[in-house]
Structures are given as C-alpha cells and as structure tokens.
C-alpha positions as CSV (number, residue, x, y, z in Angstrom):
1,M,0.1,0.2,0.0
2,N,1.9,3.6,-0.9
3,D,1.8,5.7,1.9
4,H,-0.6,8.3,0.6
5,L,-3.2,5.6,0.4
6,Q,-2.2,4.3,3.7
7,Q,-2.3,7.9,5.3
8,A,-5.7,8.3,3.7
9,L,-7.1,4.9,5.1
10,I,-5.7,5.4,8.4
11,E,-6.7,8.9,9.4
12,P,-9.0,8.9,12.3
13,W,-12.2,10.2,12.5
14,T,-14.3,10.9,15.6
15,D,-18.2,12.5,15.7
16,A,-17.1,15.4,17.8
17,P,-18.5,18.2,16.3
18,L,-16.5,21.2,14.6
19,R,-14.6,23.6,16.6
20,N,-13.5,26.4,14.0
21,P,-15.8,28.3,11.4
22,K,-13.4,28.3,8.8
23,D,-14.0,24.7,8.8
24,D,-17.4,25.2,7.7
25,L,-18.4,23.3,4.4
26,L,-22.2,24.0,4.5
27,G,-22.3,27.3,3.8
28,R,-23.8,28.2,7.2
29,Q,-22.3,31.8,7.9
30,P,-25.5,34.1,7.1
31,F,-27.4,31.8,9.4
32,L,-24.5,31.7,12.1
33,S,-24.5,35.6,11.9
34,M,-28.3,35.8,12.4
35,V,-28.3,33.8,15.1
36,A,-25.4,35.3,16.8
37,D,-27.2,39.2,16.3
38,L,-30.2,37.8,18.0
39,L,-28.9,36.6,20.9
40,K,-26.8,39.9,21.7
41,N,-30.1,41.3,21.1
42,L,-31.9,39.4,23.6
43,T,-29.2,39.5,26.0
44,N,-29.3,43.1,26.1
45,S,-32.6,43.0,27.1
46,N,-34.2,42.7,30.7
47,D,-36.5,40.2,30.0
48,S,-35.5,36.4,29.7
49,S,-36.0,34.3,26.3
50,V,-35.9,30.6,25.5
51,V,-34.1,30.4,21.9
52,A,-34.4,27.0,20.2
53,L,-31.8,25.4,17.7
54,T,-33.7,22.4,16.0
55,G,-32.6,20.1,13.4
56,P,-32.1,16.4,12.7
57,W,-29.6,14.2,14.5
58,G,-26.0,14.6,12.6
59,S,-27.1,17.7,10.5
60,G,-24.3,20.1,12.6
61,K,-26.8,22.0,15.4
62,S,-23.7,21.0,17.8
63,T,-21.0,22.6,15.5
64,L,-23.0,25.5,15.0
65,L,-22.9,25.7,19.0
66,N,-19.5,25.9,18.6
67,F,-19.2,28.8,16.4
68,L,-21.3,30.1,18.1
69,R,-19.7,31.0,21.5
70,P,-16.8,32.9,20.2
71,A,-19.3,34.7,18.1
72,L,-21.0,36.0,21.3
73,R,-17.9,36.3,24.0
74,P,-17.1,38.7,25.3
75,Q,-20.3,41.0,25.0
76,V,-22.1,37.3,26.6
77,K,-21.4,35.1,29.0
78,V,-22.2,32.1,27.5
79,V,-22.5,28.6,29.6
80,T,-22.9,25.0,28.5
81,F,-25.1,22.6,30.7
82,S,-24.9,19.4,29.3
83,P,-28.1,17.6,30.9
84,W,-27.6,13.9,29.2
85,S,-24.0,14.1,31.8
86,A,-26.3,14.1,34.6
87,E,-28.3,10.9,36.0
88,G,-31.8,11.3,37.3
89,S,-34.0,14.3,37.5
90,T,-32.3,16.0,40.9
91,E,-29.1,15.5,39.7
92,I,-30.2,17.7,36.6
93,Q,-31.4,20.4,38.6
94,R,-28.0,20.6,40.5
95,E,-25.9,20.1,37.5
96,F,-27.8,23.3,36.0
97,F,-27.5,25.6,38.6
98,A,-24.1,24.4,38.8
99,S,-23.8,25.3,35.2
100,F,-25.4,28.5,35.7
101,L,-22.7,29.6,38.5
102,E,-20.3,29.6,36.1
103,A,-21.7,33.1,34.5
104,F,-20.2,34.4,37.8
105,P,-16.8,33.2,39.3
106,K,-16.0,33.0,42.4
107,G,-14.7,36.3,44.3
108,S,-16.6,39.2,42.2
109,H,-20.1,38.0,42.2
110,R,-20.6,36.8,46.0
111,K,-24.0,38.2,46.2
112,V,-25.2,36.4,43.0
113,R,-24.0,33.2,44.3
114,K,-24.8,33.3,47.7
115,N,-29.1,34.0,46.0
116,V,-28.2,31.4,43.5
117,K,-27.6,28.8,46.0
118,T,-30.6,29.7,48.4
119,I,-33.2,29.7,44.6
120,M,-31.2,25.8,44.1
121,R,-32.3,25.0,48.1
122,R,-36.0,26.3,47.7
123,S,-36.8,25.1,44.0
124,S,-36.4,21.4,44.6
125,P,-40.0,21.2,45.8
126,L,-41.2,23.7,43.7
127,L,-40.2,21.5,40.8
128,K,-43.2,19.4,41.6
129,S,-46.0,21.9,41.4
130,V,-44.9,23.3,38.0
131,P,-48.1,22.6,36.0
132,W,-47.9,21.5,32.2
133,G,-50.5,24.1,31.9
134,L,-49.3,27.0,31.1
135,G,-49.3,30.8,32.1
136,N,-47.4,33.6,33.5
137,G,-48.9,32.1,37.1
138,V,-45.4,31.0,38.5
139,A,-45.4,34.1,41.4
140,E,-48.9,33.1,42.5
141,L,-47.8,29.2,42.3
142,V,-45.1,29.7,44.6
143,K,-47.0,32.0,47.0
144,E,-49.5,29.0,47.6
145,T,-46.2,26.7,48.4
146,L,-44.7,29.5,50.3
147,P,-47.0,31.2,52.0
148,E,-44.5,33.4,53.6
149,E,-43.5,34.9,50.2
150,S,-39.5,33.4,50.8
151,W,-39.6,32.7,47.1
152,D,-40.4,36.1,45.6
153,S,-38.0,37.5,48.0
154,A,-35.0,35.3,47.0
155,F,-36.3,35.3,43.6
156,Q,-36.2,39.3,43.8
157,R,-32.8,39.6,45.5
158,L,-31.3,37.2,42.8
159,S,-32.8,39.3,40.1
160,D,-31.5,42.5,41.6
161,A,-28.1,40.9,42.1
162,I,-27.8,39.9,38.5
163,N,-28.9,43.3,37.9
164,E,-26.1,44.8,39.3
165,A,-23.7,42.4,38.0
166,G,-24.2,43.8,34.5
167,S,-24.1,40.3,33.5
168,R,-25.6,39.1,30.0
169,V,-25.7,35.3,30.1
170,L,-26.4,32.9,27.7
171,V,-27.3,29.2,29.1
172,I,-26.6,26.9,25.7
173,I,-28.2,23.2,26.9
174,D,-27.5,20.8,23.8
175,D,-28.9,17.1,23.2
176,I,-32.0,17.7,25.0
177,D,-33.5,15.0,23.1
178,R,-31.1,12.3,24.7
179,L,-32.6,12.6,27.9
180,Q,-35.6,10.2,29.5
181,P,-39.5,11.8,29.7
182,D,-38.9,12.5,33.3
183,E,-35.4,14.1,33.2
184,I,-37.1,16.0,30.3
185,M,-39.9,17.5,32.1
186,T,-37.3,18.6,35.1
187,L,-35.1,20.2,32.6
188,M,-38.4,22.2,31.0
189,K,-39.5,22.9,34.4
190,M,-36.1,24.5,35.9
191,V,-36.1,26.7,32.7
192,R,-39.9,27.9,32.9
193,L,-39.0,28.4,37.0
194,T,-36.2,30.1,36.5
195,G,-36.7,32.2,33.0
196,R,-37.9,35.4,34.5
197,F,-34.1,36.3,36.0
198,P,-32.9,39.4,33.9
199,R,-30.1,39.4,30.8
200,T,-30.4,35.9,31.3
201,N,-31.2,33.8,28.1
202,Y,-31.8,30.2,26.9
203,L,-30.8,28.3,23.9
204,L,-32.2,24.8,23.5
205,S,-30.6,22.2,21.1
206,Y,-32.5,19.4,19.9
207,D,-34.5,17.3,17.2
208,H,-37.9,18.6,17.1
209,N,-39.4,15.8,16.2
210,S,-37.8,13.2,18.4
211,L,-38.2,15.6,21.5
212,V,-42.1,15.7,20.8
213,E,-42.0,12.0,21.1
214,I,-40.2,11.8,23.9
215,L,-42.6,14.3,25.6
216,A,-45.5,12.6,24.1
217,A,-44.5,9.3,25.9
218,G,-45.3,11.1,29.2
219,L,-48.2,13.1,28.6
220,R,-50.1,9.3,27.2
221,G,-49.2,10.1,23.8
222,K,-50.4,13.3,23.2
223,T,-48.5,14.7,20.6
224,E,-50.7,17.8,20.6
225,T,-49.9,18.7,24.2
226,A,-46.7,17.9,23.7
227,N,-46.2,20.4,20.8
228,A,-48.2,23.4,22.8
229,F,-45.8,22.8,25.9
230,L,-42.9,23.4,23.3
231,E,-44.3,26.5,21.7
232,K,-45.2,28.0,25.1
233,I,-41.2,27.3,26.6
234,V,-39.8,28.3,23.6
235,Q,-40.2,31.8,22.4
236,Y,-37.6,32.1,19.2
237,P,-37.9,28.4,17.6
238,L,-35.0,28.5,15.0
239,S,-34.6,25.4,12.3
240,L,-31.2,24.9,11.1
241,P,-31.1,25.4,7.5
242,P,-30.8,21.6,5.8
243,A,-27.3,20.8,4.3
244,Q,-27.3,21.1,0.5
245,Q,-26.6,18.2,-1.5
246,T,-23.9,20.1,-3.1
247,H,-21.7,20.5,0.1
248,L,-22.8,17.1,1.4
249,Q,-21.3,15.9,-2.0
250,R,-18.3,18.0,-1.4
251,I,-17.7,16.1,1.9
252,V,-18.0,12.7,0.7
253,F,-15.8,13.5,-2.2
254,D,-13.1,15.2,-0.3
255,E,-13.0,12.2,1.6
256,V,-12.7,9.5,-0.6
257,R,-10.6,11.6,-3.7
258,S,-7.8,10.1,-1.9
259,I,-8.3,6.6,-2.4
260,L,-9.7,7.0,-5.8
261,T,-7.6,7.5,-8.8
262,D,-8.7,9.9,-11.6
263,T,-6.8,9.0,-14.2
264,T,-8.9,7.9,-17.3
265,S,-8.7,6.6,-20.9
266,P,-10.9,7.5,-23.7
267,F,-12.5,4.1,-23.8
268,T,-13.0,3.7,-19.9
269,L,-13.8,5.5,-16.8
270,S,-11.7,6.1,-13.9
271,P,-12.7,4.5,-10.4
272,F,-13.2,8.5,-9.0
273,Q,-15.8,8.7,-12.1
274,R,-17.5,5.3,-11.4
275,F,-18.0,6.5,-7.3
276,Q,-19.5,9.5,-8.7
277,A,-21.8,8.1,-11.2
278,F,-22.8,5.6,-8.2
279,Y,-23.2,7.8,-5.7
280,T,-25.3,10.4,-7.7
281,D,-27.4,7.6,-8.5
282,H,-28.2,5.8,-5.6
283,M,-26.4,7.1,-2.4
284,W,-27.3,10.8,-2.3
285,D,-30.8,10.6,-0.8
286,H,-29.5,8.7,1.7
287,L,-26.4,10.8,3.1
288,T,-28.5,13.6,3.9
289,T,-26.4,14.9,7.0
290,P,-22.8,16.1,7.7
291,R,-22.7,12.9,10.0
292,A,-24.2,10.4,8.0
293,C,-21.8,11.3,5.0
294,R,-18.5,11.0,7.6
295,R,-19.9,7.9,9.3
296,Y,-20.2,6.5,5.9
297,C,-16.7,7.3,4.7
298,A,-15.1,6.4,7.6
299,Q,-16.5,2.8,7.5
300,A,-15.7,2.5,4.0
301,K,-12.1,3.5,4.3
302,T,-11.7,1.4,7.7
303,Y,-12.6,-1.6,6.1
304,L,-10.7,-0.7,3.0
305,A,-7.8,-0.6,4.9
306,L,-8.4,-4.4,5.5
307,A,-8.4,-5.4,1.6
308,E,-5.8,-3.0,1.0
309,N,-5.2,-2.8,-2.8
310,E,-6.8,-6.2,-3.2
311,V,-10.4,-4.9,-4.7
312,D,-11.5,-1.8,-6.4
313,P,-11.9,0.8,-4.3
314,A,-15.1,2.3,-6.3
315,D,-16.8,-0.9,-5.9
316,F,-15.7,-1.2,-2.6
317,L,-17.4,2.0,-1.3
318,A,-20.4,1.6,-3.3
319,I,-21.1,-1.8,-1.8
320,T,-20.0,-0.6,1.9
321,F,-23.2,1.7,0.7
322,L,-25.0,-1.2,0.7
323,R,-23.9,-3.0,3.6
324,L,-24.8,0.4,5.7
325,H,-28.1,1.5,4.0
326,H,-29.6,-1.9,2.7
327,P,-27.9,-4.4,5.1
328,R,-30.4,-7.4,3.9
329,I,-29.5,-6.6,0.2
330,Y,-26.0,-7.2,1.2
331,A,-26.2,-10.0,3.3
332,Q,-27.6,-11.6,-0.5
333,I,-25.3,-10.7,-2.6
334,P,-23.1,-13.8,-1.9
335,K,-26.1,-16.0,-2.7
336,W,-26.7,-14.4,-6.0
337,R,-23.1,-15.2,-7.2
338,G,-24.0,-17.3,-9.5
339,R,-26.6,-15.5,-11.3
340,L,-24.3,-12.0,-10.9
341,I,-20.7,-12.5,-11.7
342,G,-18.9,-12.5,-15.6
343,M,-16.9,-9.8,-16.8
344,K,-18.9,-9.7,-20.1
345,K,-22.1,-8.3,-20.5
346,V,-24.8,-10.1,-22.7
347,V,-27.7,-8.1,-23.5
348,A,-30.6,-9.7,-23.3
349,P,-33.2,-10.1,-26.1
350,V,-35.9,-7.4,-25.5
351,Q,-38.5,-9.7,-25.5
352,D,-36.7,-11.7,-22.2
353,R,-36.1,-8.4,-20.0
354,P,-39.6,-8.2,-18.6
355,K,-39.1,-12.0,-17.3
356,A,-35.9,-11.2,-15.6
357,Q,-37.0,-8.0,-14.3
358,A,-39.6,-9.9,-12.5
359,E,-37.3,-12.6,-11.4
360,W,-35.0,-9.8,-9.4
361,D,-37.9,-8.3,-8.2
362,E,-39.0,-11.2,-6.9
363,L,-35.4,-12.1,-5.5
364,I,-35.0,-8.4,-4.2
365,S,-38.6,-8.3,-2.6
366,E,-37.6,-12.0,-0.7
367,S,-35.6,-10.0,1.1
368,G,-37.7,-7.7,3.0
369,Y,-38.5,-5.0,0.8
370,T,-42.0,-3.8,-0.7
371,S,-42.1,-0.6,-1.6
372,K,-42.0,-0.6,-5.8
373,T,-40.1,2.2,-6.1
374,E,-37.3,0.8,-3.3
375,I,-37.0,-2.7,-5.2
376,L,-36.2,-1.1,-8.8
377,A,-33.6,1.5,-7.4
378,L,-31.9,-1.3,-5.8
379,G,-32.2,-3.5,-8.8
380,R,-30.2,-0.5,-10.5
381,A,-28.1,-0.2,-8.0
382,I,-27.0,-3.7,-8.1
383,S,-27.0,-4.0,-11.9
384,D,-24.6,-1.0,-12.0
385,L,-21.8,-3.5,-10.1
386,F,-22.5,-6.5,-11.9
387,P,-22.6,-6.3,-15.8
388,R,-24.3,-9.5,-16.3
389,M,-27.3,-8.7,-14.4
390,A,-27.5,-5.2,-16.5
391,G,-27.5,-7.5,-19.7
392,E,-30.2,-9.2,-18.6
393,L,-32.1,-6.2,-17.9
394,G,-31.0,-4.5,-20.9
395,R,-29.1,-2.0,-19.2
396,S,-25.5,-0.9,-19.4
397,A,-22.9,-1.5,-16.7
398,D,-19.0,-0.3,-16.7
399,S,-16.7,-3.4,-16.2
400,S,-13.3,-1.7,-17.5
401,G,-10.6,-1.9,-14.4
402,K,-8.6,-4.7,-12.0
403,F,-10.2,-6.5,-9.3
404,R,-13.9,-5.6,-10.1
405,A,-16.8,-7.2,-7.8
406,C,-18.0,-8.8,-11.3
407,D,-14.8,-10.8,-11.4
408,P,-15.4,-14.4,-10.3
409,A,-11.8,-14.1,-9.2
410,Y,-12.5,-11.4,-7.0
411,F,-16.1,-11.3,-5.9
412,D,-15.6,-13.0,-2.6
413,R,-13.0,-10.9,-1.4
414,Y,-15.9,-7.8,-0.7
415,F,-17.5,-9.9,1.5
416,T,-15.0,-11.3,3.7
417,F,-13.0,-7.9,3.5
418,S,-10.1,-10.0,3.5
419,L,-8.2,-12.6,1.1
420,P,-10.4,-15.8,1.0
421,F,-9.2,-19.1,1.8
422,G,-7.4,-20.5,-1.1
423,D,-6.9,-17.2,-2.5
424,I,-4.0,-15.1,-3.3
425,S,-2.5,-11.5,-3.1
426,D,-2.3,-10.2,-6.1
427,Q,-0.1,-7.1,-4.6
428,L,2.3,-10.2,-4.2
429,I,2.1,-11.3,-7.5
430,L,2.8,-7.8,-8.8
431,T,5.5,-7.4,-6.1
432,Q,7.2,-10.5,-7.2
433,I,7.2,-9.6,-11.1
434,D,8.0,-5.9,-10.5
435,S,11.4,-7.9,-8.9
436,L,11.7,-10.8,-11.1
437,S,12.0,-8.2,-14.0
438,K,14.2,-5.3,-12.2
439,G,16.6,-8.7,-11.8
440,V,16.7,-8.3,-7.8
441,T,14.7,-11.7,-7.9
442,P,17.3,-14.0,-9.5
443,A,15.5,-15.7,-12.4
444,G,16.5,-19.8,-11.0
445,Q,14.7,-18.9,-7.2
446,P,12.0,-21.0,-6.9
447,L,9.2,-18.8,-5.6
448,I,7.0,-21.3,-3.5
449,D,4.6,-19.2,-2.3
450,T,3.3,-18.1,-5.2
451,F,4.3,-19.8,-8.8
452,D,6.1,-22.7,-7.4
453,H,3.9,-23.1,-4.3
454,P,3.3,-26.9,-3.9
455,N,-0.5,-26.6,-3.7
456,I,-1.3,-27.3,-7.9
457,D,-4.5,-24.8,-7.1
458,I,-2.4,-22.2,-5.6
459,R,0.2,-22.3,-7.9
460,M,-2.3,-22.7,-10.8
461,L,-4.0,-19.1,-9.7
462,A,-0.8,-17.4,-9.4
463,V,0.4,-18.4,-12.4
464,Q,-3.3,-16.9,-14.1
465,K,-2.6,-13.6,-12.4
466,G,1.0,-13.1,-12.9
467,N,-0.1,-13.9,-16.9
468,L,-2.9,-11.1,-16.3
469,H,-0.7,-8.5,-14.6
470,S,2.1,-9.0,-16.8
471,D,0.3,-6.6,-19.1
472,W,-1.0,-4.1,-16.5
473,S,2.0,-3.9,-14.2
474,S,4.7,-0.9,-14.8
475,A,7.5,-3.1,-15.2
476,V,7.9,-4.1,-19.2
477,P,8.5,-7.8,-19.6
478,N,12.3,-8.2,-19.4
479,M,14.3,-10.8,-19.8
480,N,14.6,-11.5,-16.5
481,L,11.0,-12.2,-16.4
482,V,11.4,-14.1,-19.3
483,K,14.3,-16.8,-18.0
484,F,12.3,-17.2,-14.9
485,V,8.9,-18.4,-16.2
486,A,11.4,-20.8,-18.8
487,R,13.1,-22.3,-15.8
488,S,9.6,-22.1,-13.7
489,L,8.2,-24.0,-16.5
490,A,10.7,-26.3,-16.5
491,R,10.2,-27.6,-13.3
492,D,6.3,-28.1,-14.1
493,P,5.8,-30.0,-16.6
494,V,3.4,-29.4,-19.3
495,Q,0.3,-32.4,-18.6
496,F,-1.6,-32.7,-21.7
497,D,-3.8,-35.2,-20.3
498,L,-5.2,-32.8,-18.0
499,P,-7.7,-30.1,-19.3
500,I,-5.6,-27.5,-17.3
501,S,-2.8,-27.4,-15.2
502,P,0.2,-25.1,-14.3
503,G,2.3,-26.1,-16.9
504,M,0.0,-25.6,-19.4
505,Q,-0.7,-22.1,-17.8
506,K,2.6,-20.9,-17.7
507,V,3.3,-21.6,-21.6
508,G,0.6,-19.5,-22.1
509,W,2.3,-17.0,-20.0
510,L,5.8,-17.5,-21.8
511,A,3.9,-17.2,-25.0
512,R,2.2,-13.2,-24.0
513,L,5.8,-12.4,-22.8
514,L,7.5,-13.5,-26.2
515,D,4.7,-11.7,-28.4
516,A,5.5,-8.3,-26.0
517,N,9.2,-8.1,-26.7
518,L,9.4,-9.4,-30.3
519,E,12.6,-7.0,-30.7
520,N,14.4,-9.9,-28.3
521,H,12.6,-12.9,-29.4
522,G,15.9,-14.5,-30.9
523,E,17.3,-13.9,-27.8
524,H,14.3,-15.4,-25.7
525,V,13.9,-18.2,-27.7
526,S,17.8,-19.6,-27.8
527,F,17.5,-18.8,-23.9
528,I,14.3,-21.2,-23.7
529,V,16.2,-23.7,-25.8
530,D,19.0,-23.5,-23.7
531,S,17.0,-24.0,-20.4
532,F,15.2,-27.3,-21.3
533,G,18.3,-28.6,-23.1
534,G,17.6,-31.8,-24.4
535,S,15.5,-33.0,-21.7
536,S,11.7,-34.2,-22.6
537,W,9.5,-31.5,-20.3
538,L,6.2,-32.8,-21.9
539,V,4.5,-35.2,-19.8
540,G,1.3,-37.1,-21.6
541,K,2.9,-36.3,-25.0
C-alpha cells in the first residue's frame, strides 16, 4: 500500500463537532451571523427568552453551537449545561445551577452566587408543583407553595444581584433529546421556573420530532399537548437550514478522493468517475446529514484498509453503502453469486427482459422490501456493479478496471474484507513480477509462495494472475521475467492429459511475454532452448 493511500485509510474520524468556523463546508455563515445577532439583542434586554435550535440528529447543531460561542464572547457570558451527563432529575437540577454559576466566578460575584444557592435549595419542591398547563402564574404558584413569600423575596434578590452585576448570560443546553421523559420534564420546568432572571437567556438544541415523541410518551401519547408545551417554553424556534446536496457531496468526494484514482482513458471511466456516478444515482438521498456522510466515509476507509489494494476501491465503496444502508440486500448478494459474476455483459433480447426484471424483483422483495420504487432502485444499484445482471435487464454497466466485484476471481473479497481461503494476494504477485523484471530476484530462484507453490490450485491461480498482471504492471516484461517463467516451466511439466495445469498456464504466460518483446524474440528463444536442453518436459505426449 502506498504511503498516500495508507494515510488516507488510517486517518481517524470521530463524531466530535467542529470548532473552527473556517472548517464550515455547509455555507451556514449567514445563518450563524443571524443567530448571533439575535442572541446579542436578547441578552441586552432585561427580559428573559428561550431560543431553540432544531434540526435532525447529525445535521450539525453542536457544530453551530461551537461556532456561536466565540461569536458572542466577550459581550455575552456563555455557559453550557449538558443535561445528559447527569443521572436523574435531582442531579439534573444540581448541574443546572452549577452551570449557571459559571457565569459568575467566585470572588467577584459573591452576592449572585449566594442567592443562586438559596434559589437552588428552595426550587426542588417547587419543581414538583410546576404544572404542564402554561401561563404567567409562577409567582402565584410560589405563593401557594411558600405562603411566607420567601420565594418571591429570594427570586427578587437574585434578580437584583444579576442586574447589579451587569452580566449578559446565555445558557446553552444541547442534546435535550437524549434524555428520558422524566428528565426532560425536570429540565423544562427548571427553564420555566428560572426563566424570568434579567438578561439571562436560554438556547436549547434538539431534534424537534424526537423531543415531541419523548414528551408525548410522558403525556399518554398526546403529541398535540407536547407541541403546545414546547410552544409555550420556546419563544424563538430556529430551524437549522438543511445541508445542501452540493455541500454534502463535497464532504463525501473530498473524503474518498485520496483513495480513488482519477486517471482515465478514451474508452474507460476512472474509479473516481464510477463512484461519482454511483453516488449520484443511488447514494445521495441516504446521506442527508454531515454525520451520515462522514460516518459512511469512515466505515468505507476503515474496511478498505483490511482489503488494502486487493479490491477495486470504487466497487468497494459502493458495496459498503449497500452494507450500511441496505444490509438485507448486502447479505443476499453472495447468495446470488452465480447470477451476478461475469466480466462480460450479454444484452438479453428485448422480449426476455420483462421476465428477468420480474425474477430480480422477486429476489429483492424476498429480502424484505415491499416498496416497488425501492425494489427497482435497488435492482438498478446492483446491476450497476454487475454487468451480467445489467445485460439481463437491458441496461449498461462498466466492467473496466482491475479487481472488479463482477470478476469471479475477486467477488468474494468484497464480503470477507480480506483474502478468502485459497486466494492469493495480487499485490504479492505484482511485487514479485516487478522484482523479477528488475533482476532483484534471481530468475532461477523458485518462488514457493506463488508461482512454484506446492499446492497445485494456488500455483495455478498465481500463474493466472502473473499472466494477467504482466500486461498491467508498470514494469516492462524483459529477459529476466522470461528467464524466470521458462525455468519455472521446466520445473512444472505440461500435462496434456489434463484439461488445464500450471504448466499449461505457464506456456501461455511465456507466449504472451515473447509476443510483447518481439524485438528480442531470438534472444528469448535461444535461452528457452538452452533452459530445457534435450530433456523431455512434456508429459502425456
């Protein structure tokens, strides 16, 4: 494996959100500026507001929050509360106030910190009394709970202390939708109960649909009530703009470009071009968030490292997509091996195509798919990888390149992530051919791990690959390689009573080498005659 490819494959990926706005690939700077301006204006007011940043999981909410913090500082004191790191409602309440106190460091804000602790002690029983029915009657509720009006006094003292401190505070609460229903209810009650502090605002981040579903579970499945509750809590719901397909495509292509060559010829597509076509036709509508894109790329590159250079990377990336997003189909493809493999596409007559389409539709539906649209889409995706199937359906599919999934010699590698039992490494073959061609390996040295392997099946497979790669290797076949094949053939007599043998394979290899070097043909033939001398090396003739 070359160093560039190795670095591309082992570069780690984590699901950590980005921190530097310069790394934004989604064009969200205008939205970021709008949110920052809104929050600055809100924190400059004596009122308290709750803003919500909503978007699907993996859409980049946490990244945007990271971008927001430096955009607000130092004018606004930004503190972060991570409720999912606390266990249970009591711990959530404690951590909530601890996070709030971070806006008022020790030593400089003793009055605020003292009053926060008083509120914290007295809020615990109140939380149980805060109703789901909403209004502005928090003070009236508190009076009923604490007739001495100590809550009003404590609340007012804290409000005055915050005003005197002159601080503008934003409490960011991320990943609310990771909590259990009772924990979410506790958190929302905390926000509502403390939501009248001056110049103190809240920014909640969550997936709206997920949060409504969790809240509804605690409200006897009443989605309408859950939505109404959120509407009363949140004054400014801000939906994160969905990532544009152009930006998501850039994430994927930038990630895989280093492992896909973009060299092409007038008659074939490069691996990168083939992957581009597969992505455009079959993948884009599944990779709809930055997280989904990066997760896919990390999976593909991690598993490709296992196969090293022993598979076609474009085919491997396509099959990885099927493994992640259509695992039932992925599991069935090896069972369809007999109908799929074959490098040549034989286009079926028009009258036979409906029958073939019906048969493939049935096979895919038996894998658990019921949507006709999805069945047809999966059929097209598979046929783009396997020209034989494409021919049955009257479609076109490219089969150029090395180590393709449609080649019976390489098909199994895409499902074992390594060399299957009885297979032999093409990279080892290429390395040995290069070494022989350059004279690094002596022509008379037997290579018992490949071309002179004691197992006849492995030896025959190695010779087949040697014959194949002699045409594709960057090293020009020369006298050194001809000498090796001739001497190896002398050790491996041709058996004409067998339909095929390693010796016969070596005869074919030697003939191709001679044909490729006609200018030195006489020199090669002389050497071959000398190699065999007068001994009989033909068996069965």
